[in-house]
C-alpha positions in Angstrom: 17.6 -1.1 6.2 14.5 -2.4 4.5 12.4 -0.2 2.3 8.7 0.6 2.8 7.0 0.5 -0.6 3.5 2.1 -0.6 1.2 1.1 -3.5 -2.1 2.9 -4.1 -4.7 3.1 -6.8 -5.0 6.8 -7.7 -7.7 8.6 -9.7 -7.0 11.5 -12.1 -8.4 13.9 -9.5 -6.2 12.5 -6.8 -8.6 10.3 -4.9 -7.3 7.1 -3.3 -10.3 6.1 -1.3 -12.7 3.3 -2.4 -11.0 2.4 -5.6 -13.4 -0.4 -6.1 -15.9 2.3 -7.3 -13.7 3.8 -10.0 -10.5 1.7 -10.7 -9.8 -0.9 -13.4 -7.3 -3.7 -13.9 -5.5 -5.2 -16.9 -2.8 -7.8 -17.5 0.0 -5.2 -17.6 -1.0 -3.9 -14.2 -1.2 -7.5 -12.9 2.3 -8.1 -14.1 3.6 -5.0 -12.3 1.8 -5.9 -9.1 3.3 -9.4 -9.3 6.8 -8.0 -9.6 6.2 -5.6 -6.6 4.8 -8.3 -4.3 7.5 -10.8 -5.2 10.0 -8.5 -3.4 7.9 -8.2 -0.2 8.2 -10.2 3.0 5.9 -8.1 5.2 2.8 -6.0 4.6 1.5 -3.1 6.7 -2.2 -2.6 6.8 -4.6 -0.2 8.5 -7.4 -1.7 10.5 -10.2 -0.9 8.0 -8.2 -2.4 5.1 -7.3 -5.4 7.3 -11.0 -6.0 8.3 -12.2 -5.7 4.7 -9.4 -7.9 3.3 -9.6 -10.5 6.1 -13.2 -11.0 5.1 -12.3 -11.4 1.3 -8.8 -12.7 0.6 -8.7 -16.0 2.7 -11.3 -17.5 0.3 -10.4 -15.6 -2.9 -8.9 -17.2 -6.0 -7.7 -13.8 -7.4 -4.1 -14.7 -8.1 -1.3 -14.0 -7.6 -2.4 -11.6 -4.9 -4.5 -14.1 -2.9 -1.7 -16.5 -2.3 0.6 -13.6 -1.5 -1.6 -11.7 1.0 -2.7 -14.9 2.7 0.8 -16.1 3.4 2.8 -12.9 3.9 3.5 -11.6 7.4 0.9 -8.8 8.0 1.2 -6.0 10.5 -1.9 -4.1 11.4 -2.0 -0.5 12.7 -5.0 -0.3 15.0 -5.9 1.4 18.3 -9.2 -0.6 18.6 -8.4 -4.2 17.4 -7.2 -6.6 20.1 -6.4 -9.5 17.8 -6.7 -10.9 14.3 -7.7 -14.4 13.2 -6.2 -14.0 9.7 -3.1 -16.2 9.4 0.3 -14.5 9.9 -1.2 -11.3 11.3 -0.1 -9.3 14.3 -0.9 -5.9 15.7 1.7 -3.1 15.6 0.8 -1.7 19.0 0.2 1.9 20.1 3.4 3.5 18.5 3.0 2.5 14.9 5.9 4.7 13.7 8.3 3.1 16.2 7.1 -0.4 15.3 7.7 0.3 11.6 11.2 1.7 12.3 12.0 -1.5 14.2 10.6 -3.6 11.3 12.6 -1.6 8.8 15.8 -2.4 10.8 15.3 -6.1 10.6 16.7 -8.2 7.7 14.5 -9.1 4.8 13.0 -7.7 1.6 10.7 -4.8 1.1 7.8 -4.0 3.4 4.6 -3.3 1.4 1.7 -1.0 2.2 -1.3 -1.7 0.0 -4.4 0.5 0.3 -4.7 1.7 3.9 -4.9 5.4 3.1 -4.7 6.7 6.6 -1.7 4.5 7.4 0.0 5.5 4.1 -0.5 9.2 5.1 0.9 8.6 8.6 3.9 6.8 7.2 4.6 9.6 4.7 4.2 12.2 7.5 6.7 10.3 9.6 9.2 10.0 6.7 9.0 6.2 6.7 8.0 5.6 3.0 10.9 4.9 0.7 9.0 4.2 -2.5 5.6 5.3 -3.7 3.8 3.4 -6.5 0.7 5.1 -7.9 -1.6 3.2 -10.2 -3.2 6.2 -11.9 -6.5 5.2 -13.3 -8.0 6.9 -16.4 -11.0 7.8 -14.2 -12.3 10.7 -12.2 -13.6 9.6 -8.8 -15.3 12.9 -8.0 -15.1 12.6 -4.3 -13.2 10.8 -1.6 -10.0 11.0 0.4 -6.9 12.3 -1.3 -3.4 11.0 -0.5 -1.8 14.4 -0.3 -4.2 16.2 2.0 -3.1 19.1 4.2 -0.1 18.2 6.3 0.8 15.2 4.1 4.0 16.4 2.3 6.4 13.7 1.2 9.1 16.1 0.2 10.8 15.6 -3.0 9.6 12.7 -5.2 11.9 11.4 -8.0 10.3 9.4 -10.8 12.2 6.2 -11.0 9.9 4.2 -13.3 6.8 4.7 -15.4 4.7 2.5 -17.5 1.3 3.0 -19.3 -0.7 -0.2 -19.6 -2.8 -1.2 -22.7 -5.9 0.2 -21.0 -4.3 3.6 -20.1 -3.4 3.0 -16.5 -0.2 5.0 -15.7 2.0 3.2 -13.2 4.3 5.8 -11.6 7.0 4.8 -9.2 8.7 7.4 -7.1 11.6 7.4 -4.8 10.9 9.5 -1.7 13.8 11.7 -0.8 14.8 11.7 2.9 14.9 15.1 4.5 
């Protein structure tokens, strides 16, 4: 069984929405992201993240993520999209949870979820996330969507790794206990 690894930028006040407005980046964080994506064969994206990223990443030179996201198999959760022109992209269909369960049952490495807050919440709610990586920024967003909103309860989280980067970004990796 493959693992779903959900990675999100996270503000000190728990906001995960629009990290471009409040997040940072440094070489230590880049190294950790490189390690995480090197273990992923597939990526799950929500439609909004897909649409934003499909407009940006195909022409980006921001490495190593650009090469990774442009070549990895991408699976998009959407009830409105009918197709995607982004290379190696397919739609998950109407029953996202069932599609992710089938994908987890295939052979391969980790399945990543990057950004895609609503999708991440749905996967947590369905008990499909195995590992949660929070890149906690030394910033207060002030407003925006929180990961753990009402009804989003991952159960017991066990800290399996932590690192603080040179600019104060805390990278917290949690194993999600199955109930």
